[in-house]
N, C-alpha and C positions, 0 to 999 in steps of 0.2 A: 489508478487509471485516470487519465484526463482526456476526454473525448475517446478516441480509439487508440490512444498512445499509452503504452505500458511504461510507467515510471520505474526507476530502479527498485529492485527487491530489497526489503529491509528485514531485519531479524530482531526479535525480542528475546533477550537472554535473562531469565529470572535468576535472582540470587538464591532462591529456594528450588527444590526439585520440581515443584508445580507452579505454574504461573496462575496465581490465585488473586483474590481481591486485594490482599495486602501488597502483592508485587505490582499490581496495576496502579494502585492509588497512593502508595507510599514512596516518597522521593528516595531514590537510592536502592530500591528493592529490585530493580530491573535495569538492564542496559539496552538501549535501542540503537542498532547499528545500521546505518545507511551509507553506502550499499552493504548488503549482507556479505559476509565472507564465505562465498560459495564459488564452486567452479563455474566458469563462464557458461558452460553448456547447461548446467543445472539452473542457473539464473535465467537463461534464455528460455528454457522449457517452462519455467514457472510464469514468466512474462507472457509466453504464448498461451498458456492455460488461462491466465487472467484475461487476456484479450478475448479468448473464446467464451469464457463465462460472461464477460461484459456484453458481448454480442448476443449470446443465447438468451440472456435475461432482458435484452432490449433496453439496456441502461444507456444513459447519456450524461453529459457533464462530468462530474467527478465522483468516483466510487473507489472504495478500498476493497480488494478481493483478498481474503485471508486464507492462507494455506498452512499446513503443517508438513514437515518433511519427516519421514520415518528413517530408521537406521540405514536403509538401502537407498536413501535420497529419493524415494517415491513421494510425490506430492499428493496431498489430500485437501481438497477445497473445503473450508469450514463455513464460510459465509461471504456474502457480498454486502458490504456496508454502504448504502446509498447516501448516507449523511455522515461522512467521516468527520472527526474532530477537525476544527479549523483554527485552533490557537497556533501560535508559532512553534509550540513544542509538540503538537499532535503529529501522528504518523504520516498523514498525507502531505503536510507541508515539509516534513523531513525528507520524504521521498522526492518531492519536487526540488528541494534544495540539492539533493544528490544528483539531480539531472541538470543543475545549473540555473534553476528558476527560483528567484527570490519570492518571498511571501506576497508582496504586492502584485507581481506578475502572475502568480498562481491565481489570486483572487480575480484579477482582470480576465484571465483566460476562462475561468469558470463563468463569469458574468457574460462574456462574449458568446460562449457556447450556449448559454441560456437564451440570450437575445436572438441569436441567428438560427437556433434550432439545429445546429450542426454538431451536437455533442454525441452523436452515435458513431 
């Protein structure tokens, strides 16, 4: 999320059955796909749920709202990360890139939202 805008949904695909510490921090142990290969209606539903969580938690600026999808494609909100990673390889910049926003533009938008207080 950036402001009230939901960025494209991403997906983390671990090389092992469970996304564990090794998958998260060892190069090549997981693939991150942006946008996720989901039906458009499922992606839109997850984006709507992310917007609602962002609003309900009174968040502003940039946040990453994490979900899991079960076998029936029901979404389960895991957490709201209010300080998502901001390296060029982190998930939030990857989502922004999938929306056509380069890293510099993402940083500028976050700074502008902080300065004008319009990040809700």
